[in-house]
C-alpha positions in Angstrom: 173.5 267.2 132.7 171.1 265.0 134.7 167.4 264.3 133.0 164.6 265.6 134.8 161.8 262.6 134.6 158.2 263.8 133.7 155.4 262.5 135.6 152.0 262.8 134.4 149.2 263.5 136.7 146.0 261.4 136.1 142.5 261.1 137.8 143.8 258.0 139.7 146.7 259.8 141.1 144.4 262.6 142.4 141.7 260.0 143.6 144.5 258.5 145.9 145.7 261.7 147.0 142.4 263.0 148.1 141.0 259.4 149.4 144.3 259.4 151.6 144.5 263.2 152.8 140.3 263.5 153.7 139.8 259.5 154.5 137.0 258.7 151.7 137.3 255.6 149.3 139.2 256.0 146.3 135.9 255.4 144.0 134.3 258.4 145.7 137.1 260.6 145.4 137.3 259.4 141.5 133.6 260.5 141.3 134.2 263.8 143.0 137.1 264.4 140.6 135.1 263.4 137.4 132.1 265.7 138.8 134.6 268.8 139.1 136.1 268.2 135.7 132.3 268.0 134.1 131.6 271.1 135.9 134.5 273.1 134.6 134.2 272.1 131.2 130.4 273.4 131.2 131.6 276.5 132.7 134.7 276.9 130.3 132.2 276.6 127.0 130.2 279.5 128.5 132.8 282.0 129.7 136.3 282.5 131.3 136.6 281.0 134.8 139.0 282.5 137.4 139.7 280.1 140.4 140.9 282.3 143.5 144.6 281.5 144.3 144.8 278.9 141.4 144.9 280.4 138.1 142.2 281.4 135.2 140.9 279.2 132.1 140.0 280.9 129.1 138.5 279.5 125.6 140.2 280.8 122.8 138.9 280.7 119.3 141.7 280.1 116.8 141.6 281.4 113.1 142.1 279.3 110.1 145.8 279.8 108.6 148.8 278.1 106.5 151.5 276.4 108.3 154.4 274.8 106.8 156.0 271.5 107.2 159.7 272.6 107.8 161.1 269.3 106.2 159.6 269.4 102.9 158.4 273.1 102.6 155.1 272.0 101.6 151.9 274.2 102.9 148.9 273.1 104.6 145.7 274.8 105.9 145.5 274.6 109.5 141.5 274.5 110.4 140.1 277.0 112.6 139.9 275.6 116.1 138.8 276.3 119.8 141.9 276.1 122.2 142.0 276.4 126.2 144.2 278.8 127.6 145.6 278.4 131.3 147.2 281.5 133.1 148.4 280.6 136.8 147.8 282.8 139.7 150.6 284.9 141.0 149.9 283.1 144.4 150.9 279.9 143.0 153.8 281.3 140.5 155.8 282.9 143.5 155.4 279.5 145.5 156.9 277.7 142.5 159.7 280.1 142.0 160.3 280.8 145.5 
């Protein structure tokens, strides 16, 4: 059985790809990516965001609950928090699976 190597996509990887594809400087493409991420962050805090042919980002509010450490069976309270949910579009899902 072969191991699948995980690769991490960073802003730097994206900046290099965009700069080589479009022909702009890496610094400018990095700035562009930072601006897009900042815009997405502010929009997600306000409401659900649907990016056509890409997917949907949604902010989920999780309630406080009791969790257990499986090793020593001790119970802990997991605090209430916000979490980000992403659902991929059917178009991308079909491309990946076909």
